[in-house]
N, C-alpha and C positions, 0 to 999 in steps of 0.2 A: 504494500500500500504506500502510495506516495504521500508526502507531506502536502497538506492543503492549507491555504490561507482563506479565511472567510471574514465577512463583515458582520460585526455586532454593533448595534446602536443601543445605548441606554437612552430611552425616550424621555421627553420632558417630565413625565410623572415620576420616573426613577430619580432624576436629578432633583426635582422639587422635594421629594420625600426623603432625600438624603440616604439612599440605599446603594449608591454607586460602588462604594467600597465592598459591600456585601456581594454585589453582583460580580464585580471584577474578581474577587476572591474565589468565587465558585469556579470560574474558568481556570484560574491559576492552580487551585488545589486539584483540579482534574488532571493537570499536566499540560494544559495548553499554554502557549507562549504568546505574550503580547508583543506583536511586531510593529504596531503603530497605535497611537492613542492621542485623541485631542478633544478638548471641550470646545464646542462651537455652536453658533446660531445657524439654523437652517433657514436660508432665504426662500421666498416663494419659488424662485427659479430652480434652486437646488431640489426643493420638494417636488417640483414638477418633473425633473429628470428622474428622481428616485421612484415616484409613484405614477409615472407616465402611463403605464399599462392600465391603470384604473381610471384614467381621465374619461369623463362622460358617465361614469357610474354614480348612483345616488350618494354614495358615501365619500366620494373623492374630495369634495370641498372640506368636509370634516377632517379628513386625514391631513390635508395641507394646513388647515387652521391649527390642528393639534401639534404637529411636528415643528411648526414655526413659532409656537407660543412661548417657548422657554429654551434655554440651551439643552443640548444633548451631549453625550459622550460617544464619539465614534471610535471603534477599535478594529484593528486588523488582528485577528487571532489565528495562530498557526499551530499545526500539529497533525499527527496521523488522523485521517478521517475527520478533520476539524468541522466540516459542515454538519455531518450527522451527530457528532459528539456534542457540538454546541446546541444544536436543535433539541437534542434529548435533555440537556441541562436546562434549557429554557422551559420546556413543558408545552402542553397544549396551548393554543392561541388564547383562549378565554380562561382567565384566572380561576373562575369558579369551576372549571372542568379539569384544570391541571392537577396532576398528582402531587401530593406532599413530597418534599424533597427536591422538587424542581424550583427554578427561580419564580416562575409564575404561580406555582402551587403554594409556595411559601410566602410570597409577598403581594399577590394580587387576588382579588375576588371579583373583578370587573371584566366586562366585555371590551370596553373602550380603553381602559387604562391597564395595559398589559406589560408595561415596563421596558420590554426589549424587542428588538428586531434582529433576526438573523437570516442570512442568505439561505435560500432553500435548495441550492444546487451549486456545484463547483462553477458552472457557467454563470449563474446569477452572481456569485461571489466576485468573479473577475469584473463583471460590469459594474456592480455596486461599489467595489473597492475603488474603481476608477472615478466614480462620482465623488467620493468623500476624501480620497487621498491623492495627492499629487506626487510627482517625481521626488524620490528621496525621502518620502515620509513613512514608508514601510521598510523596516530594517531587517537585515539578515544577521543573526548572531547565534552563538551557541550558549546554552545555559549550562551551568556546572552540574546540574542534577539530571540532565537528559538521559544519561546511562542508567539511571535508577527509575525512570518513568517509562521509557520505551525500550523494547528489545529489538533485535534485528528483524524479526518477523513484522513488527509494527512499522518499521522504516522501509520495508520493501527491499 
């Protein structure tokens, strides 16, 4: 299995509730590597690039209003099977349906306020990372504990 890099966004509700550290810690404790991270405002133009596939749907305006309402934390998370691992850690989309032990299951009980976004495929991750990160903002480096987190089978 190749190493993947995926996009994770801590949405405005996560920033406003002060649970960024808890959320980031979940990914780090699982063995994922933070390859890029920044606190930022999402402009309406950036929101349109990110949510463009939903344009014209009844919920689109609400998505844009929400994601632009407050800062977010954008992260590039790297590791073996990063897309599926991160999506499992996030839990089901709606907090009231998410399993305990997941980010949404532990911190959300809402349909609208679900704290995090994660790319749904390796292809989406490439596109989304390009929206939120520019050249040189995603770093390659080795962590000192990688040999204790991944074995050769994990690294492909």
